[in-house]
N, C-alpha and C positions, 0 to 999 in steps of 0.2 A: 514514070520513075519507079524505082524499086520500092520506095516508101509507100506508094499507092497500093501495092499488092499486100501490104501488112494490114490486117483488119483494124478498123478504127479503134475498137475497144482495147486492143493490145498496144496501139500507139499512145492512147490516152493513159493507160496504166503505166507505160514506161515513163511518160512525162511526169506523172504524179509521183512515181517512185523516186525519181531524181529530185524533184522539188521538195519532197518530204524527207529526203535523206539527211543524215547527220553531216554529210559533206557540206551542206549549206548552212551549218551552224545556227539554225533557227530563222535565218533570213531576216534578222532584225534590221529595221530601217536605219540607215546611216552607217552600216558596216560594210566591209568588203563583200560579205556574203550577199547582201542585198544587191550590190552592183552585179555580181555574178548571176544572180537570179534574174535581174532585169535584162541583162544581155542575153541570157538563155531564152527567156520568154520572147524577146524581140526577134531572136533568130528563128524561133518556131513560127511566129506570126509572119515573118518575112518569107519563110519557105512555104507557108500556106497561101501566099499570094495576097495577103492583106496589105493595105496601104497605111502608113503611119499618119497619125492625126495629132501628135503632141506638139508643144511649142518648139521642141528640139527633136524633130523626127519622131522616133518611138517614145521619147521621154518627156516628162513634164516636171518642172521644178516646183517645189513648194517649201515654205518655211518649216523648220523642224526645231523643236526644243526638246532636249533629252534630259532626263533626270536619272542619275545613277546613285545608288547607295554606296557611300564610302564606309565599307564594313569596318575598317580599322578605327574609324572615328565614332561609330555608333556606340552610345553608352546609355545604360538605363540602370538606375539604382532606386531601391525602395527603402525607406526608413521611417522610423517613428520620430516625431518631433522630440528633440532632446535625447534620442536613443541611437542605437546602432543603425548604420546604413549598410545595406547589402547590395553589392554590384551583381547585376544579372548578366548572363551571357546570351548574346544575340544568337538566334536559331536554337539554342539549347533551352533557354528559359523564356524567350519572347521572340516574336517576329514583328516586322514592320510591314504594313500595307499602306503604301502612299507615304511620301516624304517630300521635304522641301530641298531644292537645289542649293538654297542659301544656308541651310543648317538652322537649328533652332534649339532653344532650351524651354522645356515646359515644366511647370511645377504645379502641384495641386494635391488634394487629398486622394486617397485610394480606398476603394471598397472591393470586396471579394464577392462575386455573384455565382459561385459554384460553376456550373457549366454555362451559365448565362442563357438558359432555355426559357422560352415563354410559349405556351400552347394552351389557349383556352379550351380547345377541343379535348385535350388530354389532362386538363386540370393541373398544369405545371406552370409555375412562375418563380423562377430563381431570384427575381428582383423583389419579391414580396418583402416588405419591411425594410428595404434598403433605400437610402437617399443617395442617388448617384449624381445629383445635380452638382456641377462644378468639380467632379472627381474623375479620376481614371478608374476604370472598372477592370479588374483582373478576372478572367474567366478561364476555365479549363477547356482544352481542345475537345471537340467532338461532343459525345453524349455518353451516358452510362451504358455499359455493355448490356445487350439484351433488350434495348429500347429502340428498336428500329422505327417504331411509330413516331419518334421524335426527330426523324431524319431532317425534315424541312426546317425545324426550329434550331437545328444544330450546325447549320453552315455559318461561316463567318459573316456573311452579308446579313442574315437574319439577326445574329447577335449584335452586330454593329448598329443595325436599325433600332434595336431595343435600347442600346446604350444612348444613342442620339436622342430618341424620344424621351428619355428620362433626364436629359440635360447633361449627360456625361461629356467629359473633355476628350476621352479616347478610351480605347479598349486594349 
């Protein structure tokens, strides 16, 4: 066949270019794009002479539970007891990482921990003197300019870990 005359590396590159293209919309499971991707991969496998081994030929069913953020309904406000409440804007003032499909309301105290950085190696602890237990912790994104040595402490996973270890409700 003509395809056999095309070098393997070029064929692989062509497949990867298509699979990674914006035309497949991220290939998120449960979308029409994931179905197009699955059909494409099955056709490539079929043309390579492979035999299907799924419960339904080339395909396998599995349960899927999806969680989607309802942006219009997401609300966060911060206020002082007996004082003014300020509504924050999603994506401008805060972001959500992980959420419930059923919706929820959370209430608790709030503490501000600067950038939320902790690095014993560099003598930094933005939580020093703070009691985060039972509170939501507000942190600034990233790290101060010119402090590349704090890169590991400045990612959101490291900050979330510090909040959790201090008994915080969320960040």
